N, CA, C and O atoms as CSV, one atom per row, in Angstrom:
chain,resi,resn,atom,element,x,y,z
A,1,MET,N,N,0.698,-1.259,0.045
A,1,MET,CA,C,0.015,0.074,-0.033
A,1,MET,C,C,0.955,1.282,-0.144
A,1,MET,O,O,0.507,2.419,0.005
A,2,SER,N,N,2.046,1.089,-0.362
A,2,SER,CA,C,3.101,2.323,-0.511
A,2,SER,C,C,2.510,3.433,-1.326
A,2,SER,O,O,2.617,4.598,-0.944
A,3,ASP,N,N,1.865,3.101,-2.478
A,3,ASP,CA,C,1.220,3.911,-3.374
A,3,ASP,C,C,-0.011,4.564,-3.122
A,3,ASP,O,O,-0.556,5.265,-3.974
A,4,CYS,N,N,-0.617,4.306,-1.639
A,4,CYS,CA,C,-1.732,4.973,-1.347
A,4,CYS,C,C,-1.644,6.505,-0.984
A,4,CYS,O,O,-0.631,6.965,-0.457
A,5,LYS,N,N,-2.647,7.207,-1.260
A,5,LYS,CA,C,-2.512,8.580,-0.898
A,5,LYS,C,C,-3.589,8.983,0.118
A,5,LYS,O,O,-4.574,8.303,0.406
A,6,THR,N,N,-3.233,10.291,0.667
A,6,THR,CA,C,-4.204,10.869,1.558
A,6,THR,C,C,-4.930,12.052,0.811
A,6,THR,O,O,-4.307,12.928,0.212
A,7,GLU,N,N,-5.886,12.014,0.874
A,7,GLU,CA,C,-6.761,13.327,0.514
A,7,GLU,C,C,-7.313,14.299,1.660
A,7,GLU,O,O,-7.372,13.914,2.828
A,8,LYS,N,N,-7.627,15.302,1.349
A,8,LYS,CA,C,-8.135,16.128,2.501
A,8,LYS,C,C,-9.443,16.854,2.042
A,8,LYS,O,O,-9.524,17.407,0.946
A,9,LEU,N,N,-10.465,16.814,2.958
A,9,LEU,CA,C,-11.788,17.387,2.727
A,9,LEU,C,C,-12.284,18.274,3.599
A,9,LEU,O,O,-12.787,17.730,4.582
A,10,ASP,N,N,-12.328,19.529,3.594
A,10,ASP,CA,C,-12.712,20.494,4.481
A,10,ASP,C,C,-14.198,20.727,4.272
A,10,ASP,O,O,-14.637,21.103,3.185
A,11,VAL,N,N,-14.986,20.493,5.359
A,11,VAL,CA,C,-16.556,20.718,5.432
A,11,VAL,C,C,-16.940,21.563,6.445
A,11,VAL,O,O,-18.073,21.554,6.927
A,12,LEU,N,N,-15.891,22.425,6.853
A,12,LEU,CA,C,-16.217,23.635,7.981
A,12,LEU,C,C,-17.306,24.448,7.527
A,12,LEU,O,O,-17.333,24.868,6.370
A,13,GLY,N,N,-18.313,24.727,8.461
A,13,GLY,CA,C,-19.350,25.653,8.098
A,13,GLY,C,C,-20.617,24.984,7.577
A,13,GLY,O,O,-21.727,25.514,7.629
A,14,LEU,N,N,-20.339,23.657,7.021
A,14,LEU,CA,C,-21.482,22.943,6.446
A,14,LEU,C,C,-22.099,22.142,7.502
A,14,LEU,O,O,-21.530,21.755,8.523
A,15,ARG,N,N,-23.565,21.883,7.098
A,15,ARG,CA,C,-24.323,21.343,8.162
A,15,ARG,C,C,-25.031,20.214,7.687
A,15,ARG,O,O,-25.322,20.364,6.500
A,16,CYS,N,N,-25.464,19.015,8.219
A,16,CYS,CA,C,-26.116,17.885,7.808
A,16,CYS,C,C,-27.170,18.219,6.905
A,16,CYS,O,O,-27.983,19.086,7.223
A,17,PRO,N,N,-27.246,17.579,5.737
A,17,PRO,CA,C,-26.645,16.410,5.252
A,17,PRO,C,C,-25.408,16.843,4.433
A,17,PRO,O,O,-24.736,15.927,3.960
A,18,GLU,N,N,-25.068,17.951,4.232
A,18,GLU,CA,C,-24.043,18.421,3.324
A,18,GLU,C,C,-22.741,17.669,3.430
A,18,GLU,O,O,-22.298,17.167,2.398
A,19,PRO,N,N,-22.070,17.533,4.574
A,19,PRO,CA,C,-20.863,17.120,4.800
A,19,PRO,C,C,-20.810,15.468,4.333
A,19,PRO,O,O,-19.882,14.952,3.710
A,20,LEU,N,N,-21.913,14.858,4.748
A,20,LEU,CA,C,-22.045,13.313,4.205
A,20,LEU,C,C,-22.179,13.276,2.859
A,20,LEU,O,O,-21.588,12.382,2.254
A,21,MET,N,N,-22.848,14.081,2.251
A,21,MET,CA,C,-22.835,14.037,0.926
A,21,MET,C,C,-21.363,14.043,0.055
A,21,MET,O,O,-20.911,13.277,-0.795
A,22,LEU,N,N,-20.893,15.168,0.630
A,22,LEU,CA,C,-19.369,15.492,-0.013
A,22,LEU,C,C,-18.361,14.324,0.445
A,22,LEU,O,O,-17.407,14.048,-0.283
A,23,ILE,N,N,-18.576,13.636,1.658
A,23,ILE,CA,C,-17.656,12.547,2.235
A,23,ILE,C,C,-18.013,11.551,1.072
A,23,ILE,O,O,-17.164,11.207,0.250
A,24,ARG,N,N,-19.371,11.086,1.044
A,24,ARG,CA,C,-19.545,10.000,-0.080
A,24,ARG,C,C,-18.819,10.230,-1.291
A,24,ARG,O,O,-17.991,9.410,-1.686
A,25,LYS,N,N,-19.112,11.455,-2.004
A,25,LYS,CA,C,-18.694,11.721,-3.276
A,25,LYS,C,C,-17.022,11.611,-3.337
A,25,LYS,O,O,-16.448,10.972,-4.219
A,26,LYS,N,N,-16.459,12.194,-2.469
A,26,LYS,CA,C,-14.792,12.053,-2.327
A,26,LYS,C,C,-14.534,10.670,-2.167
A,26,LYS,O,O,-13.801,10.185,-3.029
A,27,MET,N,N,-15.033,9.764,-1.108
A,27,MET,CA,C,-14.583,8.310,-1.172
A,27,MET,C,C,-14.804,7.620,-2.320
A,27,MET,O,O,-14.024,6.764,-2.738
A,28,ARG,N,N,-15.932,7.968,-2.923
A,28,ARG,CA,C,-16.012,7.197,-4.462
A,28,ARG,C,C,-14.706,7.479,-5.389
A,28,ARG,O,O,-14.262,6.628,-6.159
A,29,GLU,N,N,-14.289,8.437,-5.267
A,29,GLU,CA,C,-13.128,9.072,-6.189
A,29,GLU,C,C,-11.773,8.444,-5.813
A,29,GLU,O,O,-10.867,8.432,-6.647
A,30,LEU,N,N,-11.595,7.887,-4.502
A,30,LEU,CA,C,-10.390,7.326,-4.026
A,30,LEU,C,C,-10.487,5.852,-4.451
A,30,LEU,O,O,-11.471,5.164,-4.724
A,31,SER,N,N,-8.961,5.528,-4.419
A,31,SER,CA,C,-8.854,4.151,-4.603
A,31,SER,C,C,-8.674,3.373,-3.295
A,31,SER,O,O,-8.434,3.888,-2.203
A,32,GLU,N,N,-8.830,1.975,-3.564
A,32,GLU,CA,C,-8.891,1.013,-2.262
A,32,GLU,C,C,-7.573,1.388,-1.427
A,32,GLU,O,O,-6.519,1.561,-2.039
A,33,GLY,N,N,-7.621,1.495,-0.251
A,33,GLY,CA,C,-6.789,1.787,0.669
A,33,GLY,C,C,-6.225,3.319,0.743
A,33,GLY,O,O,-5.261,3.545,1.475
A,34,ASP,N,N,-6.787,4.306,0.033
A,34,ASP,CA,C,-6.617,5.576,0.221
A,34,ASP,C,C,-7.266,6.106,1.308
A,34,ASP,O,O,-8.363,5.686,1.676
A,35,LEU,N,N,-6.519,7.230,1.991
A,35,LEU,CA,C,-7.302,7.808,3.072
A,35,LEU,C,C,-7.707,9.081,2.868
A,35,LEU,O,O,-7.061,9.833,2.138
A,36,LEU,N,N,-8.775,9.445,3.463
A,36,LEU,CA,C,-9.320,10.761,3.606
A,36,LEU,C,C,-9.455,11.436,4.811
A,36,LEU,O,O,-10.201,10.950,5.661
A,37,GLU,N,N,-8.783,12.614,5.065
A,37,GLU,CA,C,-8.822,13.350,6.229
A,37,GLU,C,C,-9.837,14.550,6.040
A,37,GLU,O,O,-9.777,15.364,5.119
A,38,ILE,N,N,-10.767,14.533,7.042
A,38,ILE,CA,C,-12.044,15.354,6.998
A,38,ILE,C,C,-11.929,16.341,8.157
A,38,ILE,O,O,-11.666,15.848,9.254
A,39,THR,N,N,-12.069,17.498,8.084
A,39,THR,CA,C,-12.223,18.674,8.854
A,39,THR,C,C,-13.529,19.190,8.979
A,39,THR,O,O,-13.892,19.872,8.020
A,40,ALA,N,N,-14.345,19.047,9.918
A,40,ALA,CA,C,-15.646,19.231,9.969
A,40,ALA,C,C,-16.032,20.108,11.537
A,40,ALA,O,O,-15.327,19.974,12.537
A,41,ASP,N,N,-17.097,20.869,11.496
A,41,ASP,CA,C,-17.546,21.706,12.898
A,41,ASP,C,C,-19.029,21.279,13.199
A,41,ASP,O,O,-19.543,21.644,14.257
A,42,ASP,N,N,-19.646,20.604,12.402
A,42,ASP,CA,C,-21.062,20.076,12.637
A,42,ASP,C,C,-21.041,19.078,13.579
A,42,ASP,O,O,-20.565,17.995,13.239
A,43,PRO,N,N,-21.494,19.233,14.788
A,43,PRO,CA,C,-21.482,18.218,15.861
A,43,PRO,C,C,-22.179,16.964,15.554
A,43,PRO,O,O,-21.885,15.945,16.178
A,44,ALA,N,N,-23.226,16.957,14.494
A,44,ALA,CA,C,-23.686,15.792,14.209
A,44,ALA,C,C,-22.884,14.766,13.156
A,44,ALA,O,O,-23.321,13.690,12.745
A,45,THR,N,N,-21.558,15.399,12.819
A,45,THR,CA,C,-20.694,14.598,12.171
A,45,THR,C,C,-20.123,13.526,13.096
A,45,THR,O,O,-19.689,12.467,12.643
A,46,THR,N,N,-20.128,13.816,14.399
A,46,THR,CA,C,-19.426,12.725,15.357
A,46,THR,C,C,-20.365,11.535,15.451
A,46,THR,O,O,-19.876,10.504,15.913
A,47,ARG,N,N,-21.492,11.526,15.125
A,47,ARG,CA,C,-22.155,10.341,14.966
A,47,ARG,C,C,-22.464,9.905,13.571
A,47,ARG,O,O,-22.491,8.703,13.308
A,48,ASP,N,N,-22.701,10.821,12.656
A,48,ASP,CA,C,-22.921,10.512,11.385
A,48,ASP,C,C,-21.811,9.984,10.628
A,48,ASP,O,O,-22.028,9.056,9.849
A,49,VAL,N,N,-20.617,10.469,10.761
A,49,VAL,CA,C,-19.229,9.869,9.979
A,49,VAL,C,C,-19.043,8.543,10.338
A,49,VAL,O,O,-18.879,7.748,9.413
A,50,PRO,N,N,-19.029,8.059,11.664
A,50,PRO,CA,C,-18.664,6.516,12.042
A,50,PRO,C,C,-19.951,5.825,11.462
A,50,PRO,O,O,-19.711,4.706,11.008
A,51,ASN,N,N,-21.258,6.229,11.370
A,51,ASN,CA,C,-22.192,5.466,10.961
A,51,ASN,C,C,-22.122,5.134,9.305
A,51,ASN,O,O,-22.478,4.067,8.805
A,52,LEU,N,N,-21.632,6.183,8.642
A,52,LEU,CA,C,-21.344,6.125,7.335
A,52,LEU,C,C,-20.404,4.995,7.004
A,52,LEU,O,O,-20.622,4.079,6.211
A,53,CYS,N,N,-19.308,5.203,7.742
A,53,CYS,CA,C,-18.388,3.960,7.691
A,53,CYS,C,C,-18.887,2.612,7.814
A,53,CYS,O,O,-18.573,1.664,7.095
A,54,THR,N,N,-19.740,2.607,8.849
A,54,THR,CA,C,-20.210,1.095,9.173
A,54,THR,C,C,-21.137,0.688,7.807
A,54,THR,O,O,-21.038,-0.436,7.314
A,55,HIS,N,N,-21.976,1.641,7.291
A,55,HIS,CA,C,-22.896,1.306,6.428
A,55,HIS,C,C,-22.472,0.956,5.086
A,55,HIS,O,O,-23.134,0.255,4.320
A,56,LEU,N,N,-21.016,1.620,4.759
A,56,LEU,CA,C,-20.526,1.563,3.463
A,56,LEU,C,C,-19.372,0.892,3.515
A,56,LEU,O,O,-18.770,0.699,2.458
A,57,GLY,N,N,-18.870,0.433,4.686
A,57,GLY,CA,C,-17.797,-0.572,4.562
A,57,GLY,C,C,-16.309,0.251,4.632
A,57,GLY,O,O,-15.311,-0.403,4.330
A,58,TYR,N,N,-16.175,1.410,4.953
A,58,TYR,CA,C,-15.245,2.136,5.087
A,58,TYR,C,C,-14.367,2.075,6.622
A,58,TYR,O,O,-15.028,1.829,7.630
A,59,THR,N,N,-13.322,2.237,6.709
A,59,THR,CA,C,-12.564,2.006,8.198
A,59,THR,C,C,-12.356,3.490,8.697
A,59,THR,O,O,-11.736,4.343,8.062
A,60,LEU,N,N,-12.868,3.648,9.735
A,60,LEU,CA,C,-12.540,4.918,10.528
A,60,LEU,C,C,-11.201,4.711,11.344
A,60,LEU,O,O,-11.040,3.930,12.281
A,61,ILE,N,N,-10.352,5.505,10.837
A,61,ILE,CA,C,-8.895,5.407,11.571
A,61,ILE,C,C,-8.760,5.977,12.709
A,61,ILE,O,O,-8.163,5.482,13.665
A,62,SER,N,N,-9.371,7.185,12.684
A,62,SER,CA,C,-9.279,8.257,13.908
A,62,SER,C,C,-10.431,9.111,13.959
A,62,SER,O,O,-11.144,9.113,12.955
A,63,ALA,N,N,-10.728,9.775,14.844
A,63,ALA,CA,C,-11.669,10.931,15.273
A,63,ALA,C,C,-11.394,11.767,16.350
A,63,ALA,O,O,-10.968,11.210,17.362
A,64,THR,N,N,-11.530,12.920,16.369
A,64,THR,CA,C,-11.220,13.758,17.493
A,64,THR,C,C,-12.682,13.988,18.143
A,64,THR,O,O,-13.683,13.784,17.457
A,65,SER,N,N,-12.769,14.374,19.353
A,65,SER,CA,C,-13.976,14.474,19.915
A,65,SER,C,C,-14.322,16.115,20.263
A,65,SER,O,O,-15.351,16.485,20.827
A,66,GLU,N,N,-13.371,16.884,19.857
A,66,GLU,CA,C,-13.666,18.518,20.112
A,66,GLU,C,C,-13.468,19.141,18.886
A,66,GLU,O,O,-12.559,18.715,18.174
A,67,PRO,N,N,-14.240,20.191,18.460
A,67,PRO,CA,C,-14.365,20.759,17.330
A,67,PRO,C,C,-12.842,21.657,17.102
A,67,PRO,O,O,-12.213,22.035,18.091
A,68,PRO,N,N,-12.438,21.887,15.933
A,68,PRO,CA,C,-13.098,21.137,14.789
A,68,PRO,C,C,-12.668,19.783,14.868
A,68,PRO,O,O,-11.551,19.426,15.244
A,69,TYR,N,N,-13.768,18.907,14.431
A,69,TYR,CA,C,-13.583,17.396,14.411
A,69,TYR,C,C,-12.719,16.836,13.277
A,69,TYR,O,O,-13.069,17.135,12.135
A,70,ILE,N,N,-11.819,16.194,13.412
A,70,ILE,CA,C,-10.906,15.611,12.329
A,70,ILE,C,C,-11.109,13.994,12.321
A,70,ILE,O,O,-10.949,13.323,13.341
A,71,PHE,N,N,-11.443,13.493,11.180
A,71,PHE,CA,C,-11.760,12.334,11.049
A,71,PHE,C,C,-10.877,11.892,9.744
A,71,PHE,O,O,-10.689,12.568,8.732
A,72,VAL,N,N,-10.380,10.570,10.035
A,72,VAL,CA,C,-9.637,9.878,9.019
A,72,VAL,C,C,-10.094,8.601,8.710
A,72,VAL,O,O,-10.150,7.697,9.543
A,73,LEU,N,N,-10.485,8.472,7.325
A,73,LEU,CA,C,-11.015,7.217,6.968
A,73,LEU,C,C,-10.298,6.525,5.912
A,73,LEU,O,O,-9.628,7.209,5.138
A,74,ARG,N,N,-10.342,5.291,5.775
A,74,ARG,CA,C,-9.814,4.576,4.767
A,74,ARG,C,C,-10.769,3.874,3.933
A,74,ARG,O,O,-11.696,3.241,4.439
A,75,ARG,N,N,-10.579,3.959,2.600
A,75,ARG,CA,C,-11.460,3.490,1.589
A,75,ARG,C,C,-11.149,1.870,1.541
A,75,ARG,O,O,-11.759,1.147,0.752
């Protein structure tokens, strides 16, 4: 996986469901094993992003609990 890349997605200022829609779109563009680092400030993302990973089969590598929230997902 040495050729995997990390993309960044800033969804600061956006409110549900916009962050999830943009995350889903960006994840579809990534290759298997690539990472997506998301910066968000909507408190709903602390619940919604882990749920999104569970339902779509992505791996939640890390998540912060204070805003701005930083999530790292693996496709």
